[in-house]
Each structure stands twice: as structure tokens, then as C-alpha cells.
C-alpha positions in Angstrom: 90.6 60.3 106.4 94.2 60.9 107.5 94.7 63.8 105.1 91.6 65.5 106.6 93.1 65.1 110.1 96.3 66.7 108.9 94.4 69.7 107.5 92.4 70.1 110.7 95.6 70.0 112.7 97.2 72.7 110.6 94.2 74.9 110.9 94.1 74.5 114.6 97.8 75.5 114.8 96.9 78.9 113.3 93.6 79.3 115.2 93.3 82.5 117.2 93.5 80.6 120.5 96.5 78.5 119.6 99.8 79.0 121.3 101.7 79.3 117.9 99.3 82.1 116.9 99.8 84.0 120.1 103.6 83.6 120.0 103.7 85.0 116.4 101.6 88.0 117.4 103.7 88.6 120.5 106.9 88.5 118.4 105.4 90.8 115.8 104.3 93.2 118.5 107.8 93.3 120.0 109.4 94.0 116.6 107.2 97.0 115.8 106.9 98.5 119.3 110.3 100.2 119.2 109.7 102.0 115.9 106.2 103.0 117.0 107.6 104.3 120.4 110.3 106.2 118.5 107.7 107.8 116.2 105.5 108.8 119.2 108.4 110.2 121.3 110.5 111.9 118.6 108.0 112.8 116.0 104.3 112.9 117.0 104.7 114.4 120.5 107.1 117.2 119.3 104.8 117.9 116.4 101.8 118.4 118.7 103.9 120.4 121.1 105.2 122.7 118.3 101.7 123.3 117.1 100.7 124.5 120.5 103.9 126.5 120.8 103.0 128.3 117.6 100.2 130.1 119.4 102.4 131.3 122.3 105.2 133.7 123.1 108.0 131.4 124.2 111.8 131.6 124.3 112.3 127.9 124.4 113.1 127.8 128.1 110.8 129.9 130.2 107.0 129.8 130.6 104.8 129.9 127.6 102.4 132.8 127.2 99.4 132.1 125.0 99.0 134.8 122.3 96.5 133.3 119.9 97.1 134.2 116.3 99.7 136.9 117.1 102.6 135.0 115.6 100.7 134.4 112.3 99.8 138.1 112.1 103.4 139.0 112.6 104.4 136.5 109.9 102.2 138.2 107.3 104.0 141.5 107.9 107.5 140.0 108.1 109.3 140.8 104.9 112.1 138.4 105.7 109.7 135.6 106.0 108.3 136.2 102.5 111.8 136.7 101.1 113.2 133.5 102.5 110.1 131.6 101.3 110.7 133.0 97.8 114.3 132.1 98.0 113.4 128.5 99.0 111.1 128.0 96.0 113.5 129.8 93.6 116.3 127.3 94.6 113.9 124.5 93.5 114.6 125.5 89.9 117.4 123.0 90.2 114.9 120.1 90.5 113.9 119.9 86.8 117.4 120.7 85.7 118.8 117.8 87.8 116.1 115.4 86.6 116.8 116.2 82.9 120.5 115.8 83.4 120.2 112.6 85.4 117.9 111.1 82.8 120.3 112.0 80.0 123.2 110.4 81.9 121.1 107.3 82.6 120.2 107.0 79.0 123.9 107.2 78.0 125.0 104.7 80.6 122.2 102.2 79.6 123.8 101.7 76.2 126.4 99.2 77.5 129.4 101.4 76.9 132.8 100.5 78.5 133.5 102.0 81.9 129.8 102.2 82.8 130.4 100.9 86.3 133.2 103.4 86.9 131.0 106.3 85.9 128.2 105.0 88.2 130.6 105.1 91.1 132.0 108.5 90.3 128.5 110.1 89.9 127.3 108.4 93.1 130.2 109.5 95.4 128.6 113.0 96.1 125.4 111.3 97.2 127.1 109.3 100.0 129.5 112.1 100.9 129.0 114.4 103.9 126.8 117.4 103.0 128.8 119.6 105.3 132.1 118.6 103.6 130.7 119.1 100.2 129.4 122.6 101.1 132.8 123.6 102.4 134.5 122.3 99.2 132.1 124.3 97.0 132.6 127.3 99.3 136.3 127.2 98.5 135.6 126.6 94.8 133.4 129.6 94.6 135.9 131.9 96.3 136.3 135.1 94.3 140.1 135.3 94.7 141.5 131.7 94.6 138.4 129.6 93.8 138.6 126.8 91.3 135.6 128.0 89.4 137.2 131.4 88.7 140.5 129.8 87.9 138.8 127.7 85.1 137.0 130.8 83.8 140.3 132.7 83.7 141.7 130.2 81.3 139.2 131.3 78.7 139.6 135.0 79.6 136.5 135.4 81.8 136.9 137.2 85.2 134.5 135.4 87.5 132.6 137.2 90.4 132.7 136.4 94.1 129.9 133.9 93.6 128.6 133.7 97.2 128.9 137.4 97.9 127.0 138.6 94.9 123.2 139.0 94.9 122.9 137.9 91.3 125.1 134.8 91.5 124.6 133.3 94.9 121.4 131.5 94.0 122.7 130.0 90.7 125.8 128.9 92.6 123.8 127.1 95.2 121.5 125.6 92.6 124.6 124.2 90.6 126.0 122.7 93.8 122.6 121.1 94.7 122.2 119.6 91.2 125.7 118.2 91.3 125.0 116.7 94.7 121.8 114.8 93.8 122.7 113.9 90.2 124.0 110.4 91.0 121.0 109.3 93.0 118.5 110.3 90.4 120.7 108.8 87.6 120.8 105.4 89.3 117.0 105.3 89.7 116.5 106.3 86.1 119.1 103.8 85.0 117.2 101.0 86.8 113.9 102.1 85.3 115.4 102.2 81.7 117.1 98.8 82.1 113.9 97.2 83.4 111.9 98.0 80.2 111.4 94.7 78.3 113.4 94.6 75.1 110.3 93.1 73.4 108.7 96.5 73.5 111.5 98.1 71.5 111.5 95.1 69.1 107.8 95.5 68.5 108.3 99.2 67.9 111.1 98.5 65.4 108.7 96.2 63.5 106.1 99.0 63.4 108.8 101.3 62.0 109.0 103.6 65.0 111.9 106.0 65.1 114.0 106.8 68.2 111.9 109.7 69.3 108.7 107.7 69.1 110.2 104.9 71.1 111.3 107.4 73.7 107.9 109.1 73.8 105.7 105.9 73.9 107.9 103.4 75.7 110.9 104.8 77.6 109.3 107.9 79.1 106.0 106.2 80.2 108.0 103.4 81.9 110.1 106.0 83.8 107.1 108.1 84.9 106.8 106.4 88.4 110.5 107.2 89.0 110.0 110.8 87.9 107.0 111.2 90.2 108.9 109.7 93.1 111.9 112.0 92.5 109.8 115.1 92.2 108.0 114.4 95.5 111.2 113.7 97.4 113.1 116.6 95.8 110.4 119.1 96.6 110.2 118.0 100.2 113.9 118.0 100.5 114.3 121.3 98.7 111.8 123.0 101.0 114.0 122.1 103.9 117.4 123.1 102.6 119.5 124.4 105.4 123.0 122.9 105.7 124.3 124.3 102.5 123.0 127.8 103.3 124.3 127.8 106.8 127.8 126.8 105.7 128.3 128.6 102.4 126.4 131.8 103.4 126.2 131.8 107.2 124.7 135.3 107.2 122.0 134.5 104.7 124.0 135.9 101.7 124.1 139.5 100.6 120.8 141.2 101.3 119.4 137.8 102.5 119.5 136.7 98.9 120.3 133.0 99.8 118.5 132.7 103.1 115.9 129.9 103.0 112.8 129.5 105.2 114.3 126.7 107.3 117.5 128.8 107.8 115.3 131.7 108.9 113.3 129.5 111.3 116.6 128.3 112.8 117.8 131.9 113.2 114.6 132.9 115.0 114.5 129.8 117.2 118.1 129.4 118.3 119.7 132.8 117.7 116.8 135.1 118.7 115.1 132.6 121.0 111.7 133.3 119.4 110.6 129.7 119.6 106.9 130.4 119.4 107.3 132.5 116.2 109.7 129.8 114.8 107.1 127.1 115.5 104.4 129.2 113.7 106.6 129.4 110.6 107.4 125.7 110.8 103.6 125.0 110.9 103.0 127.1 107.9 105.9 125.4 106.0 104.6 122.0 106.9 101.1 122.9 105.6 102.6 124.2 102.3 104.6 121.0 101.8 101.5 118.9 102.5 99.4 121.0 99.9 102.1 120.8 97.3 102.6 117.1 97.8 98.8 116.5 97.7 98.5 118.5 94.4 101.3 116.4 92.9 99.6 113.2 93.8 96.3 114.5 92.3 98.0 115.6 89.1 99.8 112.2 88.8 96.6 110.3 89.3 94.8 112.5 86.8 97.5 112.0 84.2 97.4 108.2 84.8 93.6 108.2 84.3 94.0 110.2 81.0 96.7 107.7 79.8 94.5 104.8 80.5 
């Protein structure tokens, strides 16, 4: 009888009308209200405002003039828009290169070699470093006269170009810098995934006579697929918004606009030419493209999971 009363008392404490229940909900509401307000004020409202601005002729300060689809029609005829969009996706070539290199590094560091912690720190330093400082450092390294890259090439008898002022080398130069910058982050995620694979899986594979490639194909890689999917999604979203490196290393968009990205071009139109309505229209198109690409990646990942199961 006493135990029944205790249970009823505990249930009444968490009843919808109890003071404890109301206090907990009030505390939870106070904890989430600031992030929600921050999202509404600094994300949702500006998003809605920019969508409306994309249908107007607006310089960012004066009165908006509704123009309908004029900005989008101009965009279709804007050669610079298409070129910067192409440059943006071209620079994403560094994503698979970076993932492969980071996976190889993680595989090497997972073997318990001496100095593993030291190498983890060294590879992760660029991740936590200022992107602006890194861009300036690489800008000096790529200098055609006294840059470190050309000095190293000169040691083996190769005369290097002026990397950031050459149409054919500016994109590979930025790709190399981007891969180097994000290598440590991807490597640590892959390292955590590899080390979390139960050793019993490999022991069972050894008993079955599996070789190293078979163990990689059937154990290591499937266990790392969620990390790969996460990295592809985040890298594509981040790569489509690349701006700081371009604005510092090639402030004019590179020779013949060969390094200008879509976000850099949007910034130019918005804050240099004061075509805020046109810039908003391009931002809207970019956002839709990112959403479509991300949705396709989720669909392909879900389809491949279904096939594996």
C-alpha cells in the first residue's frame, strides 16, 4: 500500500498541472528562446527580405522598385555570372582529392606509430588558424618572384609561374591551398571512424582468409561511409560559398575572372556596384542550387544504403 502511494505521488509531481512540471517547461522555454529569437532575427527575417529584394531594383539604401523577374532575366544573359558559377564548381575538384588524402593519412595514423599525437596536432593547426592569415601566407608562397613554391621548384631546375596571375595556374593553386586547409579536420573524423571499428571484425576476416584489400572493402570503408557522406555534404556547402581566399589572394577575381567565385561576384554586385536587388537574386539561385545538390546527395546515400541492406 505504501509503495502504491509513492508511485502515485511521483506521477502527480510530473502531471501537467503540477508546479514542478510547469517550472521545468518554463526553464526549458527560457533556454531555447534566445537561439530561436537569434534565428528569427538574423536568419529567417533577412532570408525573407532578400527573397523579396531579388524581385526589385534596389541599391541597398534607397527605396525598392519592384521589377518582377527582370533580375533573373539579366542573370541568364550575364556571362560573368555563368563564369563565376563554373569557377565555383571547378574549385570543388579539391573535395574528392582532400577526402582521399585525409583517409590515407588517417589510415596511416591509426596503425599506432610513434609520434601520432604530434602529427595530429600538426595537421590540425591549419583548421583552427585564421583563414585570412592562411590566405595571405599562401599568397606570399605563390608569388612569382620570391615565393616559397617557386624557390622549391628552382632547386630541381623548374622555373615556376606567377601562380595567382596566370589563367592556367590560379585555380590549381587555390585548390591546393583549400585541400591543405581542410586536411586535418577530415583526417581526424576518418581517424575516429577507423579506430571505432571493432577489432573482432578484422579478427573474423582473418579467420576467413581475407586479404588487406578485402578487409578494406568490406569492413573499413563501409564503417567510414557515414563520415564520408557528412564530409561531402559539408564540403559542398562550404565550397559553394568560398569567398575569403578569393578576395585576399585574387582581389580582382584573378586574370580574366578565372578565380572569381559566385559568392565573390555577389559581394561585388552588392557592396561595390550597389546592385543589391540583383545580388539578392543571385543569392537566391545559389541557395536553390545548394538545396538541390544536398537533396540529391541525401537521396543517393539513402539509395546506396538500401542496396547494401
